[in-house]
N, C-alpha and C positions, 0 to 999 in steps of 0.2 A: 512676373507681370508679365505680358504679351504682349507682344511689340504689335503696332498695326503696320500694315503692308499696304506702301505705295506705291504707285507703276507711273513715270512719270513719262511719258512718249512726245516724242518731239518728232517730225520732217527730218531732221539730219543736224548736224554740230559745225556748221559753217560760223564763224567769225559773225555776232548780229546781238542784239537787245534780246531777242527772248532765249535765243543757248545762253548768253552770260546769264541772265536772273535765273533759268531751269539749276546750274551750273550752278552758280554761288547758294541759290538758295536750299540747295542739297545738303551742303556743308551745315547750316543751320539746324536743319533739325536734330532733335537726342536722341544718336544711337541707341539707347535702353529705351526708347518708347517704340521708334520707328522703325520698321525696313525698309528701305527704301533704295527703288532700284529706278535704272535708266534704261532706254528703248528706242533708237531711230529707228525709220523705214527706208533710209540711206545710207549707204557706207561713208559718209563725208563728216571724219570728225577732228577736223581741224580745230576747230572752235578750245579742245581740251589739252592744246597744247599753248593757243594763244594766252587763253586766261586761269594757264598752270593748275589745270586740273588730269594731268597726263593720269594720275596713278588711279583715279575713278572709272570700276565697271561698267562699261556700258554693253548691254546686248542690242546688237545690229540685227536686223531685217532687211533686208536689201530687199524691196519689193516692184524696181525698177523693170525686173522681167518676171511680172506677176505674181499676185501671192502664193503663198505656198504654207497651209492650214497648217500642217506637221510641226515647224516650224517657233510656233506657239505655244504647243504642250507643256513645255518645263516651265510657262511663267504662270500655271492655272494657279490661281489663289486659293488656297481653302475659303470655304462659306460657312458663318454660323447659321442652323437653322434648326430652329425651332419645332418640336412637333407638338 
């Protein structure tokens, strides 16, 4: 079975309600059915430790110094197109 790819993007992971919701929700998805990835646009990852998700891999794109489009190339997800 092919897994559905999901990319969660959040500003940062400072302790707060939205951050906790995203982190907790990622553990609820069936790993056999979903390929879940998490990306932040600033490098503050304190919520990982506060909410007990230290082992969760996170892609960090620190955009405070301006966007760097080359940084996004490894997140490209294949699309299904019927011709």
